[in-house]
LOBAKOL-216011 format. One record per residue (C-alpha): residue number from 1; y, z, x; residue in one letter. Coordinates in Angstrom, 3 decimals, decimal comma, padded with zeros to 6 digits. Layout:
% residues N
n yy zz xx res
NUM Y Z X A $
...
% end
This chain:
% residues 377
n yy zz xx res
1 023,753 114,179 170,241 M $
2 022,445 113,951 166,861 P $
3 019,818 111,211 165,509 P $
4 021,503 108,336 163,894 S $
5 019,787 108,802 160,473 Y $
6 021,320 112,699 160,541 V $
7 025,207 110,876 160,984 V $
8 024,164 108,601 158,173 V $
9 022,517 111,303 155,715 F $
10 025,652 114,085 156,147 C $
11 028,193 111,169 155,888 G $
12 026,494 110,450 152,376 L $
13 026,615 114,090 151,367 G $
14 030,302 114,256 152,461 V $
15 030,817 111,125 150,646 T $
16 029,017 112,323 147,199 T $
17 030,774 115,473 147,005 I $
18 034,231 114,209 148,009 A $
19 033,906 111,713 144,737 L $
20 032,409 114,101 142,542 L $
21 035,581 116,422 143,432 G $
22 037,963 113,877 142,514 V $
23 036,061 112,778 139,446 Y $
24 036,221 116,548 138,275 D $
25 040,013 116,178 137,875 L $
26 039,925 112,952 135,788 L $
27 041,653 113,734 132,343 P $
28 039,028 111,399 130,880 I $
29 035,134 110,978 132,325 K $
30 034,318 107,230 132,619 P $
31 030,698 108,174 133,112 L $
32 028,354 110,526 132,157 K $
33 027,133 112,718 135,170 I $
34 023,689 114,169 134,982 T $
35 022,391 117,659 135,044 R $
36 020,586 116,633 138,091 R $
37 023,461 115,464 139,989 L $
38 025,554 118,325 139,063 K $
39 023,397 120,693 140,984 L $
40 024,524 118,743 144,222 I $
41 027,840 120,887 143,924 M $
42 027,871 124,429 142,907 P $
43 029,949 125,529 140,414 D $
44 033,130 126,988 141,114 R $
45 036,023 128,511 139,362 P $
46 038,739 126,006 137,868 R $
47 042,173 126,889 138,688 P $
48 044,681 127,836 136,014 P $
49 045,501 125,276 133,778 E $
50 049,324 124,053 134,632 K $
51 051,649 124,447 131,970 T $
52 054,595 122,501 130,856 T $
53 058,026 123,608 132,104 D $
54 060,562 122,254 129,508 P $
55 063,241 122,290 132,077 D $
56 061,227 119,917 134,018 E $
57 060,337 117,705 131,483 V $
58 063,844 117,653 130,116 M $
59 065,376 116,974 133,776 A $
60 062,685 113,912 134,261 K $
61 064,108 112,367 130,894 M $
62 067,721 112,579 131,393 E $
63 067,573 109,864 134,189 L $
64 065,970 107,766 131,564 Y $
65 069,343 107,531 129,128 F $
66 072,636 105,590 129,388 D $
67 075,307 107,854 128,382 K $
68 077,714 105,258 127,601 K $
69 075,357 103,695 125,559 N $
70 074,618 106,784 123,511 I $
71 078,225 107,256 122,771 R $
72 078,298 103,508 121,626 N $
73 075,132 104,428 119,335 M $
74 077,306 107,408 117,686 Q $
75 080,199 105,664 117,149 L $
76 079,592 101,710 116,955 N $
77 077,082 099,554 116,480 L $
78 075,638 098,247 120,029 I $
79 076,711 094,784 119,332 R $
80 079,933 093,381 121,136 P $
81 081,225 091,767 117,966 H $
82 080,814 094,830 115,604 F $
83 082,169 097,166 118,549 L $
84 084,894 098,112 115,974 H $
85 082,750 099,534 113,468 R $
86 081,506 103,419 113,264 K $
87 078,169 103,525 112,222 I $
88 075,807 106,971 112,102 T $
89 078,848 109,268 112,143 K $
90 080,151 107,573 109,333 R $
91 077,280 107,858 107,011 Y $
92 075,569 110,606 108,487 F $
93 077,124 114,866 108,707 D $
94 074,976 117,722 108,933 P $
95 077,829 119,734 107,299 K $
96 077,352 117,071 104,026 K $
97 073,375 116,338 104,362 D $
98 071,654 119,375 105,557 V $
99 073,576 122,120 103,063 I $
100 071,888 125,543 102,541 Y $
101 070,262 125,378 099,434 F $
102 071,634 128,980 098,712 S $
103 075,216 127,318 098,394 D $
104 074,116 124,854 095,641 L $
105 075,774 126,715 093,026 K $
106 079,048 127,143 094,787 V $
107 078,836 123,560 095,684 F $
108 078,336 122,056 091,835 R $
109 080,933 124,747 090,826 Q $
110 083,919 123,927 093,420 K $
111 082,961 120,601 095,181 C $
112 083,574 117,167 094,060 D $
113 080,305 115,737 095,271 Q $
114 081,439 111,888 095,694 S $
115 084,052 112,976 097,798 T $
116 083,137 116,072 099,429 F $
117 086,214 117,535 098,756 T $
118 087,020 120,700 097,157 L $
119 087,912 120,038 093,278 R $
120 091,326 121,909 093,267 K $
121 092,303 119,820 096,297 S $
122 090,938 116,453 096,561 H $
123 092,846 116,506 100,230 K $
124 090,637 119,010 101,449 K $
125 087,067 119,263 102,624 T $
126 084,407 121,253 100,655 C $
127 084,481 124,205 103,183 D $
128 082,559 126,399 100,914 V $
129 079,211 125,228 102,152 V $
130 077,432 125,804 105,404 H $
131 074,681 124,239 107,182 T $
132 071,898 125,455 109,722 P $
133 072,287 122,511 112,209 I $
134 074,164 122,991 115,447 K $
135 074,591 121,124 118,142 H $
136 071,306 120,421 120,469 Y $
137 070,762 118,624 123,726 R $
138 067,584 117,415 123,313 T $
139 065,808 116,406 120,116 C $
140 062,107 114,804 119,462 A $
141 062,301 112,625 116,399 V $
142 058,691 112,760 115,584 V $
143 057,274 109,975 113,057 G $
144 053,730 110,080 111,508 N $
145 052,262 106,973 112,806 S $
146 048,407 106,899 114,067 G $
147 049,813 105,851 117,507 I $
148 050,115 109,575 118,244 L $
149 046,316 110,401 118,023 L $
150 044,720 110,891 121,659 H $
151 048,404 110,636 123,017 S $
152 048,446 113,947 124,644 S $
153 052,224 114,106 123,931 C $
154 052,419 117,562 122,191 G $
155 053,798 119,298 125,106 A $
156 056,290 116,832 125,791 E $
157 057,505 116,979 122,515 I $
158 057,510 120,899 121,911 D $
159 059,787 121,005 125,391 A $
160 062,540 119,147 123,369 H $
161 065,312 121,711 122,183 E $
162 064,910 120,650 118,428 F $
163 062,060 118,687 116,909 V $
164 062,449 116,783 113,669 I $
165 059,713 115,612 111,598 R $
166 059,628 113,773 107,898 S $
167 057,631 115,217 104,866 N $
168 056,125 118,471 106,317 L $
169 053,038 116,809 107,983 P $
170 050,300 118,834 109,391 P $
171 050,623 119,541 112,827 V $
172 048,315 122,853 114,321 S $
173 045,190 120,767 113,867 P $
174 046,773 117,786 116,221 Y $
175 049,002 120,211 117,977 R $
176 047,412 118,608 121,285 T $
177 049,010 114,927 120,230 D $
178 051,986 116,033 117,753 V $
179 053,003 119,187 119,384 G $
180 053,201 122,628 117,638 S $
181 057,079 123,020 116,301 R $
182 058,927 121,552 113,696 T $
183 062,679 122,560 113,466 D $
184 063,597 120,323 110,879 L $
185 061,640 118,645 108,413 T $
186 063,029 116,228 105,959 I $
187 061,325 115,243 102,866 V $
188 061,388 112,756 099,828 N $
189 061,196 113,085 096,428 G $
190 057,295 112,263 096,408 K $
191 056,696 115,186 098,844 R $
192 059,031 117,927 097,481 L $
193 056,802 117,645 094,076 R $
194 053,560 117,849 096,051 Q $
195 054,708 120,799 097,855 I $
196 055,819 122,356 094,485 S $
197 052,599 121,632 092,731 D $
198 050,544 123,122 095,453 A $
199 052,475 126,310 095,391 L $
200 051,937 126,774 091,785 Q $
201 048,400 125,531 091,838 S $
202 045,264 127,117 090,735 D $
203 043,561 125,981 093,708 N $
204 043,823 128,616 096,242 S $
205 042,761 126,724 099,296 V $
206 046,003 124,043 098,315 D $
207 048,214 127,040 097,912 R $
208 047,179 128,702 101,705 K $
209 047,607 125,234 103,124 H $
210 050,929 124,407 101,889 T $
211 052,132 128,366 102,862 L $
212 050,752 127,608 105,982 A $
213 052,865 124,468 106,997 A $
214 055,969 125,987 105,371 L $
215 055,809 129,172 108,021 G $
216 054,357 127,442 111,010 E $
217 057,395 127,409 112,835 T $
218 059,785 130,340 112,469 R $
219 063,043 129,244 111,177 G $
220 062,223 125,937 110,090 M $
221 064,650 123,746 107,846 I $
222 062,964 122,034 105,011 L $
223 065,638 119,631 104,066 A $
224 065,264 117,681 100,839 Y $
225 066,822 113,899 101,489 S $
226 067,778 113,363 097,736 I $
227 070,940 114,821 095,913 E $
228 070,130 117,740 093,414 L $
229 071,719 116,305 090,335 S $
230 067,791 116,243 088,326 M $
231 066,915 119,397 086,728 S $
232 063,307 119,105 087,860 D $
233 064,059 118,651 091,629 K $
234 066,216 121,737 091,363 I $
235 063,256 123,433 090,003 R $
236 060,911 122,109 092,341 Q $
237 063,388 123,099 095,056 M $
238 063,430 126,768 093,556 Q $
239 059,856 127,022 093,727 V $
240 059,804 126,503 097,150 V $
241 062,254 128,715 097,676 E $
242 060,776 131,539 095,886 N $
243 057,267 131,200 097,682 A $
244 059,320 131,685 100,625 I $
245 061,057 134,575 099,762 K $
246 057,931 136,146 098,205 K $
247 055,869 135,461 101,542 N $
248 058,437 136,822 103,662 S $
249 059,051 133,512 105,845 M $
250 062,169 132,621 107,631 S $
251 061,854 129,012 106,733 T $
252 065,202 127,688 105,247 I $
253 065,697 125,162 102,471 T $
254 068,651 122,648 102,575 A $
255 069,904 119,755 100,344 F $
256 072,382 116,753 100,935 P $
257 075,362 116,241 099,020 S $
258 074,499 112,727 098,297 K $
259 070,973 110,977 098,886 S $
260 069,829 109,535 101,716 F $
261 068,818 106,620 099,942 K $
262 072,697 106,008 099,196 D $
263 073,562 105,489 102,513 K $
264 072,050 101,688 102,674 R $
265 075,239 100,407 104,137 G $
266 073,956 102,089 107,841 L $
267 070,923 100,251 106,970 Y $
268 072,401 097,213 106,712 V $
269 074,602 097,527 109,421 E $
270 071,983 098,452 111,932 L $
271 069,795 095,955 111,333 L $
272 072,845 093,420 111,103 G $
273 072,047 091,726 108,106 R $
274 071,209 092,340 104,302 A $
275 067,963 094,302 103,547 S $
276 065,662 092,726 100,890 R $
277 065,761 095,348 098,293 G $
278 063,907 098,046 100,361 T $
279 065,616 101,006 101,650 F $
280 065,454 102,966 104,860 A $
281 062,101 104,786 105,723 S $
282 062,511 108,780 106,057 T $
283 061,960 108,352 109,572 G $
284 064,775 105,744 110,503 L $
285 067,152 108,163 108,343 N $
286 066,010 111,055 110,454 S $
287 066,847 109,015 113,492 F $
288 070,439 108,455 112,242 A $
289 070,784 112,060 111,417 L $
290 069,531 113,315 114,517 A $
291 071,948 110,984 116,475 S $
292 075,136 112,974 114,748 T $
293 073,939 116,483 116,415 F $
294 071,584 115,572 119,305 C $
295 072,859 114,343 122,852 D $
296 069,264 112,970 124,072 R $
297 066,828 111,835 121,286 I $
298 063,443 110,765 122,197 S $
299 061,140 109,309 119,229 M $
300 057,557 109,596 118,765 Y $
301 054,861 108,313 116,409 G $
302 057,090 105,201 115,533 F $
303 054,625 102,075 115,213 Y $
304 054,242 099,918 112,177 P $
305 051,487 097,871 113,756 M $
306 047,885 098,038 112,981 E $
307 046,576 097,435 116,008 R $
308 047,544 098,801 119,827 Y $
309 045,597 097,368 122,567 K $
310 042,995 095,960 120,419 N $
311 042,414 099,076 118,968 K $
312 043,135 099,917 114,987 P $
313 046,105 102,201 114,354 V $
314 046,036 104,451 111,102 P $
315 049,084 104,512 108,895 Y $
316 049,383 108,427 109,509 H $
317 047,695 110,355 112,089 Y $
318 046,510 112,760 109,636 Y $
319 045,039 110,655 106,732 D $
320 043,562 107,150 105,427 K $
321 046,742 105,962 103,635 H $
322 047,263 102,206 103,638 G $
323 050,133 100,595 105,158 H $
324 053,197 100,736 103,407 S $
325 055,430 097,889 101,842 A $
326 058,336 100,095 100,862 S $
327 060,115 099,678 103,738 H $
328 061,347 096,990 106,466 E $
329 059,130 098,929 109,110 L $
330 058,853 096,154 111,567 Y $
331 062,377 095,226 111,800 E $
332 063,084 098,991 112,229 E $
333 060,677 099,200 114,871 N $
334 062,801 096,337 116,479 E $
335 065,739 098,459 116,229 L $
336 064,512 101,262 118,063 L $
337 062,846 098,863 120,840 K $
338 066,275 097,827 120,988 R $
339 067,968 100,876 121,588 L $
340 065,400 102,080 123,798 D $
341 065,741 098,968 126,238 E $
342 069,798 100,038 126,263 Q $
343 068,570 103,463 127,077 R $
344 070,267 104,518 123,938 S $
345 066,902 106,833 122,936 I $
346 063,687 106,944 124,269 R $
347 060,995 105,427 122,404 L $
348 057,714 106,824 123,312 V $
349 054,578 104,799 122,454 V $
350 050,783 105,308 123,823 G $
351 050,062 108,250 125,939 K $
352 052,104 110,809 127,255 C $
353 049,807 112,273 129,796 K $
354 050,784 111,480 133,390 D $
355 047,738 110,226 135,300 V $
356 049,497 108,448 138,306 S $
357 048,485 111,916 140,178 S $
358 045,009 111,324 139,996 I $
359 044,938 107,517 140,700 H $
360 046,797 108,377 144,183 S $
361 044,211 111,038 144,595 A $
362 041,081 108,377 143,554 L $
363 043,148 105,890 146,289 E $
364 043,359 108,328 149,052 G $
365 039,961 109,755 148,860 A $
366 038,457 105,741 148,638 W $
367 040,524 105,172 151,553 A $
368 039,169 107,918 153,614 N $
369 035,516 107,528 152,489 L $
370 036,058 103,609 153,894 Q $
371 037,118 105,240 157,235 K $
372 034,295 107,589 157,081 L $
373 031,757 104,882 156,550 G $
374 033,337 102,945 159,214 K $
375 032,498 105,602 161,801 L $
376 029,067 106,348 160,497 V $
377 028,338 102,688 161,062 M $
% end
């Protein structure tokens, strides 16, 4: 039988190696292991990185939703005394709100914009225009809040069948946190002007970055959120359309029959009171539109507060823009939280990476080490 000090030495060695092995699995290293300490355990080939299976992710999400409440949200406000009033599908319809830009001329010639009916027959819906939107099982509506930074939500976002964003934000440099796909981006007037100006700019860097954003996802739909009644906005959309064709992109441009801003009634009904003169954010309008063609909606990057868990949160994840007073973002956030509590939507705030398996490994290793310690002693 070996001396007791040999048993103790071997036990300490096994303990150190076990702890280093578990530590190596951690996604975030709480300690700095010195080079000298790493010499204890030789380098070994790392196992291949586990990829995210979209079907597996969606199967887990499916358990989160309440189908009855989703149906109510689409047709009615989820409050007993308003159950008779249709909501999102009464205000939004992709056939009216996301129309191919190439159909603009025929729309203006043959359709009544105020009623979305044919001019020759006001009883017949305007059926001479078309939408690129289909029906989707799962949709991710991604806001631009700085809460997305260091969230590791990218793979989960990309696992959805359809990904919706606001105002063509930069994606590639932040793909780990925000994903890499954009199937639909809804832009406001200010953003459309910026895109148009950049495409015509003498600054080659601005042009290159804008073209890269437009072509980032094959078949992406860039939809303007304001009716095209002003010549300058039509011209700006045409600049974007021409750039897409010139560079042989598959990106689609689209416009609404009526401005999203005109759907103020939806904003009032969803919040349950009159607004204070502001209008719904592009993000909230994107959610309302998505609810008309998506079965399951997960929302990321919707967080208006300036701090989260005692850490500062920038307004946008990609710039230093100050917090906006143009919208009632706190009230909108309360609405989304309420819908999340009812399992009508899935509101994601904070990190997406699941570290529960790492925690379990640590607990198991610690328990084994305690047993080993008792044997040694």
